[in-house]
Structures are given as structure tokens and as C-alpha cells.
C-alpha positions in Angstrom: -0.1 0.1 0.1 1.2 3.6 -0.6 2.2 5.8 2.4 1.6 8.8 0.1 -2.2 8.5 -0.4 -4.5 11.0 0.7 -6.3 9.2 3.0 -2.9 7.4 4.4 -1.5 11.0 5.0 -4.6 12.2 6.7 -4.8 9.3 8.8 -1.0 10.0 10.3 -1.8 13.6 10.3 -4.8 12.8 12.5 -2.9 9.8 14.5 -0.4 12.6 15.4 -2.9 15.1 16.5 -4.7 13.1 18.8 -1.5 11.4 20.3 0.1 15.4 20.4 -3.4 16.4 22.0 -3.7 13.6 24.3 -0.2 14.3 25.9 -0.3 18.4 26.3 -4.4 17.7 27.6 -3.4 15.0 30.1 -2.0 17.5 32.4 -5.4 18.7 32.8 -6.8 15.3 33.2 -8.7 15.5 29.9 -8.6 13.4 26.4 -9.2 15.3 23.2 -12.9 14.6 22.5 -13.4 15.7 26.4 -11.5 19.1 25.6 -13.5 19.6 22.2 -16.4 18.9 24.0 -15.6 21.6 26.6 -14.4 24.0 24.3 -17.4 23.6 22.2 -19.8 24.1 25.1 -17.3 27.5 25.8 -18.4 28.7 22.5 -22.1 27.4 22.2 -23.5 27.6 25.7 -27.0 26.0 25.9 -26.0 23.6 23.4 -27.5 20.0 23.3 -26.2 16.7 23.0 -26.7 15.9 19.4 -24.8 19.5 19.0 -21.5 18.0 20.5 -22.0 14.6 18.8 -22.1 15.9 15.4 -19.4 18.2 16.3 -17.0 14.9 17.7 -18.7 13.0 14.9 -19.6 10.4 16.9 -23.1 8.8 17.8 -25.0 10.4 20.4 -25.0 7.1 22.8 -21.3 7.4 23.0 -21.7 11.4 23.7 -23.6 10.5 26.5 -21.1 9.1 28.5 -18.6 11.4 27.7 -20.8 14.2 29.3 -21.8 12.0 32.4 -18.2 12.2 33.0 -17.8 15.8 32.5 -20.9 16.0 34.8 -19.7 14.2 37.3 -16.3 16.1 37.2 -18.1 18.8 37.8 -16.9 20.6 34.6 -20.2 21.2 32.7 -23.9 21.2 34.1 -27.2 19.7 32.5 -30.0 22.3 32.8 -34.0 20.8 31.7 -35.5 24.1 30.5 -39.1 24.1 31.9 -40.4 24.6 28.2 -39.2 21.1 27.0 -38.5 18.6 29.7 -36.9 16.0 27.2 -34.1 18.6 26.3 -30.8 19.0 28.2 -29.1 22.0 27.8 -25.0 22.0 28.3 -23.1 24.6 30.2 -20.0 24.8 31.8 -19.4 25.3 35.4 -17.0 27.7 36.7 -14.1 24.7 36.8 -14.9 23.6 32.9 -14.3 27.5 32.2 -11.2 27.8 33.9 -9.9 24.8 31.8 -10.8 26.4 28.4 -7.5 28.7 28.0 -5.8 25.7 28.7 -7.7 23.7 26.0 -7.3 26.4 23.4 -3.9 26.8 24.0 -3.1 23.1 23.4 -5.1 23.4 19.9 -3.4 26.5 18.9 0.0 25.1 19.8 -1.3 21.9 17.5 -2.1 24.0 14.3 0.9 26.1 14.9 3.1 23.0 14.8 1.0 21.5 11.7 1.0 25.0 9.8 4.8 25.8 10.5 6.3 24.6 7.4 3.7 26.3 5.4 3.9 29.7 4.1 0.6 31.8 4.7 -0.4 31.1 1.1 -0.1 27.6 1.3 -1.4 27.3 4.8 -4.7 29.1 3.1 -5.0 26.8 0.1 -4.4 23.7 2.4 -7.7 24.9 4.3 -9.0 25.5 1.4 -8.5 21.8 -0.1 -9.4 20.4 3.0 -12.7 22.2 3.4 -13.2 20.5 0.0 -12.7 17.1 0.9 -14.5 17.7 4.2 -17.7 18.8 2.0 -17.6 15.6 0.1 -17.2 13.4 3.0 -20.2 15.2 4.9 -22.5 14.6 1.3 -21.3 11.0 1.6 -22.1 10.4 5.0 -25.4 8.6 5.9 
């Protein structure tokens, strides 16, 4: 198998990303998905579980356990609005909000490391190309 195919290169970069982030986030006792969920909730207060599942590209059932763990650790809260008892809105506790800067720093450092060897024009073009691929992937998921 050719180790230079687009799919294999994306896989290798994604594996590096996971490994890099897990190493950086371990110091604040989070994994990549937990950090991404906290970061998402920080940017989207009162989001719902399905929003997190879509963002993480995971099934809602698997996100349930992730969120329960964050609730147990007092990093997020689930609030049930009076107008819809079946919905649970997610927000950060103060402890969760306190982690956001550290989380964002880890993602910023990782992104900087990936873009470091690229010129601004190359980084812009790469982002455009990856967005094109992502759009194709999204259209073919179901």
C-alpha cells in the first residue's frame, strides 16, 4: 500500500494530532474528545448533546457517557428547560470555564506545529482543499 495516498496521509496526521493533544491535555486530566466538548460548549452555551455528537462526529449514545463523566467531574452542567423537559442544555461550570484557556492553548500549539512549515498562502490553500474534502465527506455520510 502506498503510504503517500491522501487517505493515509490524513490518517497519519490525525493520529499525530490525537497523540499530541492527549499528551498536552493529560496535564489537565482530559482527553481530546472531552477537551473538544468543553471548548465547543464554551463557544456555544446552552448547546445540546446532539450538537456535541455532531461536532465530535460520534453517536449520541457514546457522547452520553463522555458528558456524564464531565458532569461527575463538575466541569459541565445539564439544565432541563421548563418549556421542554426532554431537552438538556449544556453549560460550563466555573471549573470547566477555568480549563478553556489551557484547552485552547493546546489546540493552538498543535495547529501552529502543523502549519509551521507552510507559507501563509500554502496554509490558506491547504485549508481550502481540506474544506473541499470535508464537504465531500459530509455529502457522502449517511
